[in-house]
N, C-alpha and C positions, 0 to 999 in steps of 0.2 A: 511377545512383542515388547521391545524396549520403549522407554518414554518417548524418545524422538520419533520413532515410527508411529506411535500412537498419535502424536501431535500432527505429523505429516499427513496421515490418512484422513484427518479432519479439516485439512486446509483445502479450500475450494480449488486452488490451482492443481491439486494432485488427486482430486476426487475420482477421476477416471481409473486410478490405480489403487483405490483404498482396499481392495480385496487381494491385491497382488504384492505380497511381501517382498518378493525378489525385486520388483521395480522400485518399491519404496526404499529398499536398502540401497539401490543405486542412487536414488534421489538424495537419500540421507548423506551420502558421501560428498555431496556438493557443499554441505553446511559445516560450519564450525560454531561452537558456542562462544558467546561474548557476554560477559557480565558488565553491567553498568550500575552506577550509583544514583540515588535520588538526586534530581536536578541536572544530571548529565544531558547534554544536547546530543541526540542521536543523529538527527538530520536537521540542517539549517535551511530555511526557505531561501531560494535564490542561488544556493550553491550547487555545483554539479555533483552528481553522485551516481554510483554504479552498483549499489548494494540493495539486496532484498532482505528484509528482516521479518522473522516470525517471532512473536512474543511467546517464549517458553514459560516464563514466570514473571509476575509483576504487572505493571501497567504504565501506559504513557499518555501524555496529553498532546493533542494535535492543535497547533496554534497557527493562525494566519495573521499577516500584517494587513492593516487597513491602508487606504491611500494616505492617511495622516501618520503612517508608520506606528500605529498602536496595535498591540497584539490582542487577539481575542481567541477564546477557546472554541474550537470547532466541535471536539468530542474527546472523551477519555476512553481509551481502549484497554482491555485487560486480557490476560492469557486465556481465561476461561471462555472467551468469545471466538477462539480459533482465528486469531487476527494476524495479518501480515501487512506490511507496507513497504513502499519503495520499489514495487515491481517494475515500474517503467524503466528504472535504472538497468534492469537486465537486458533491455532492448535497445536503448539509445542513450547517448550522452546529453542529457537535458538538465535544466535547472530544477531543483526540488520545488514543489508547489506549496509546501508547508514546513513548519518546524515541528520536530518531535522531541519531547522532553520526558525523561523518566519521572514518574510521580513517586515511585518507590524504588528501592533496589530491585533490579530486574535482570533477567537472563534472556538472551535472544539466540535464535538459530540464524546465522548470517551466511549468505553467499554473494557472489558478485558476477558481473557480466563476463569476465574472462573465464571463470569456471563454468558458467552456464553455456557459453559459446563452445568451449572444448567438449563439454558434455553433449551438446547438440551434434557435434561431429562424430562422437562415438555412438550416441543413442538418438538418431534423428527422429524416430517415431515418437519417443517419449517427449523429447523437447518440443516437437511440433504440437503435441496435445497440450502441453503447458502454455506455449505461445498462443494457441487458440483460446485458452481460458483467459489469458491476459487481454487478448483482443476483445473478447465478450465483455469483460469488466470495463474496459475503456470505452467501448461503444455504449454501454449502459450509462456510464457517467456522462458521456457527451450528450446523450438523449436527455438525461435529467437536467443538465446545464442548459440545453436549448429550451426546455420547458420552463426553467427558472427565469431565463431571459424574457420569454413571452409574458410570464406572470408579472415580472417587475415592470416591463414596458406598459402592460395593461393597467397596472396600478398607477403608474406615472401619468398616463393619459387621463385616467379617471380623476386623479387629483387635480390636474390642470383644468379639466372640465368643471369640476366642483368649485374651483376658484374663479371661474368665468374668464380664464386667460385665453388669449388667442395663440394658436400654434400653427 
């Protein structure tokens, strides 16, 4: 099994096919390799994008903007974590939710919505399984976001109560 197939079989989006080399080879055809240098911006928060990236080598920093337009680091991700990002771009034309910057020279496996859509027309069952994985990931993130909002709201109410403020 080549390097790319080994990487793809360990990506959660394709885990249903990790034992099926034939399907992994079909999925591999969706991707091209792209090299980036340290400091390159791969994705910019607020810009539209339609690409999915898998880190083949290297690592990236995920940054978010605050309301004061200051950047803060959310996380640093590396190839050894079997990481991908930008998956929403495969499904819809939406603005990117974070900025992604190369921490070191890096290589990515990259595909885009057009290729994925065409693949879905040729291989509907495989594409459906991948879309289901993306849906599960998004549902999980939404659930966590809802929990975070409740936690923040509870902390705010507690702080107001401790200050004796009326609300």
